[in-house]
C-alpha positions in Angstrom: 0.0 0.0 0.1 1.0 3.5 0.4 0.2 6.7 -1.3 -0.6 6.6 -5.3 1.0 10.2 -5.4 -0.1 10.5 -8.9 -1.6 13.4 -11.2 -4.2 12.2 -13.8 -5.6 13.8 -16.8 -2.7 15.9 -17.7 -2.1 13.8 -21.1 -3.6 14.7 -24.4 -7.1 13.6 -24.0 -8.7 15.8 -26.9 -9.1 12.7 -29.2 -10.7 10.5 -26.5 -14.6 10.3 -26.2 -15.7 11.8 -23.2 -18.0 10.1 -21.0 -21.2 11.7 -20.2 -23.4 8.9 -18.5 -23.3 5.7 -16.7 -24.8 4.1 -19.7 -22.2 5.4 -22.1 -19.5 4.0 -19.7 -21.4 0.7 -19.7 -21.3 0.7 -23.4 -17.5 1.1 -23.4 -17.1 -2.2 -21.6 -15.6 -4.1 -24.7 -13.1 -1.3 -25.2 -12.2 -1.2 -21.6 -11.9 -5.1 -20.8 -10.2 -6.8 -23.7 -10.6 -10.4 -22.4 -14.4 -9.3 -21.9 -13.7 -10.4 -18.2 -13.8 -7.5 -15.5 -13.3 -9.9 -12.5 -10.8 -7.8 -10.0 -10.2 -5.3 -12.8 -11.9 -2.1 -11.4 -8.4 -0.4 -12.0 -9.3 -0.5 -15.6 -12.6 1.4 -15.4 -10.5 4.1 -13.2 -7.8 4.2 -15.8 -10.4 4.8 -18.7 -12.0 7.4 -16.7 -9.1 9.2 -15.6 -7.6 9.4 -19.2 -10.8 11.1 -20.2 -11.1 13.3 -17.2 -10.0 16.4 -18.9 -12.7 16.2 -21.3 -15.4 15.7 -18.5 -16.9 18.0 -15.9 -16.2 17.2 -12.3 -19.9 16.0 -11.9 -19.6 13.8 -15.1 -16.6 12.0 -13.6 -18.2 11.5 -10.2 -21.4 10.0 -11.9 -19.2 8.0 -14.0 -17.4 6.6 -11.0 -20.7 5.2 -9.4 -21.4 3.0 -12.7 -19.2 0.0 -11.3 -18.2 -2.2 -8.1 -15.0 -1.3 -7.0 -14.3 -4.8 -5.9 -15.7 -7.2 -8.4 -15.8 -4.8 -11.5 -19.3 -5.5 -12.3 -21.3 -2.7 -13.9 -23.9 -1.3 -11.6 -26.4 1.3 -12.1 -26.3 3.5 -9.0 -29.4 3.7 -6.8 -30.0 4.2 -3.1 -30.3 0.3 -2.7 -26.8 -0.2 -3.7 -25.0 2.7 -2.3 -23.3 2.3 1.3 -21.5 4.9 3.4 -18.2 3.5 5.1 -15.4 5.0 7.2 -12.0 3.8 5.4 -8.4 4.2 6.5 -6.5 6.8 4.7 -3.4 4.9 2.8 -1.1 7.2 4.5 -2.3 6.1 8.0 -3.5 9.8 9.1 -6.9 8.8 9.8 -10.3 7.8 8.5 -12.6 9.3 5.7 -16.1 8.7 5.0 -16.9 7.4 1.6 -20.1 6.4 -0.5 -19.7 3.6 -2.8 -21.8 1.4 -4.9 -21.8 -2.5 -4.9 -23.1 -5.1 -7.0 -23.7 -7.3 -3.8 -23.1 -7.5 0.0 -19.8 -9.6 0.0 -18.1 -6.7 -1.8 -19.1 -4.3 1.0 -17.3 -6.6 3.4 -14.2 -7.0 1.0 -13.9 -3.1 1.0 -14.2 -2.9 4.8 -11.3 -5.6 5.2 -8.8 -4.5 2.4 -9.5 -1.2 0.9 -7.8 2.1 2.0 -8.3 5.7 0.7 -5.6 7.5 -1.3 -5.8 11.1 -2.5 -5.1 11.5 -6.2 -4.7 15.1 -8.1 -7.3 14.7 -11.4 -7.7 17.3 -13.8 -11.3 18.0 -15.1 -12.7 20.3 -17.8 -14.6 22.7 -15.5 -12.3 22.7 -12.2 -8.8 22.0 -13.4 -6.7 20.1 -10.9 -8.4 19.1 -7.8 -7.7 16.4 -5.3 -10.1 13.5 -5.0 -10.4 10.2 -3.0 -10.1 6.9 -4.5 -10.3 3.4 -3.0 -7.1 1.6 -3.2 -5.8 -1.8 -2.4 -2.1 -3.1 -2.2 -0.3 -3.8 -5.5 -0.9 -7.6 -6.5 2.3 -7.6 -8.7 4.4 -7.3 -5.4 3.4 -10.6 -4.9 2.6 -12.1 -8.4 3.1 -15.8 -7.2 -0.3 -15.1 -5.3 -2.1 -14.9 -8.6 -1.5 -18.7 -8.8 -2.4 -19.9 -5.4 -5.8 -21.9 -5.3 -8.6 -20.9 -3.3 -12.3 -21.7 -3.0 -14.7 -19.6 -4.8 -17.3 -18.6 -2.4 -20.0 -18.1 -4.8 -19.9 -21.9 -6.3 -17.7 -23.8 -4.1 -15.0 -24.6 -6.8 -11.3 -24.2 -6.5 -9.8 -21.6 -8.7 -6.9 -18.9 -8.9 -7.1 -15.4 -9.7 -4.7 -16.0 -12.8 -7.7 -18.1 -14.0 -10.8 -16.0 -13.0 -9.1 -12.5 -13.3 -7.4 -12.4 -16.7 -7.2 -8.6 -16.7 -5.0 -8.7 -13.5 -1.6 -9.2 -14.9 1.9 -8.3 -13.9 4.4 -7.1 -16.3 5.7 -4.1 -18.4 2.3 -2.9 -19.4 
């Protein structure tokens, strides 16, 4: 873990299609997930949106960020019934922050409480320029890539699997 200490949205986003709605984000699914599998790959939703942030208003970005489950990567339609307020620890250990997040299922709420911290990232949007935003973060799985091959019991269907098998977008390497 630790601070992301990154700034997003400074690259040339002019040629990228801005995202104006959750539906438009969901329609980009096949562009975001090349293997068509979003398991454990919410970071790709985030990367896609942060690349386009300079073409979006802050409100459009905030809305688009509610369109997927931060744990599973499942597309979600934001509603009151799938939104939860949690108090999560800051990645730098200086305290907690209250966050509102949308989930696909209750086990993901538990996973966030157990494994996720909050980091501050500078993001550039069309209407606000550079602004600090909070993002849910988890440790870098590539610090221990051997864990991607460890077998575990999938709680939803009881079968043995690995992250390498069930989360093909989660890869360690140069890119």
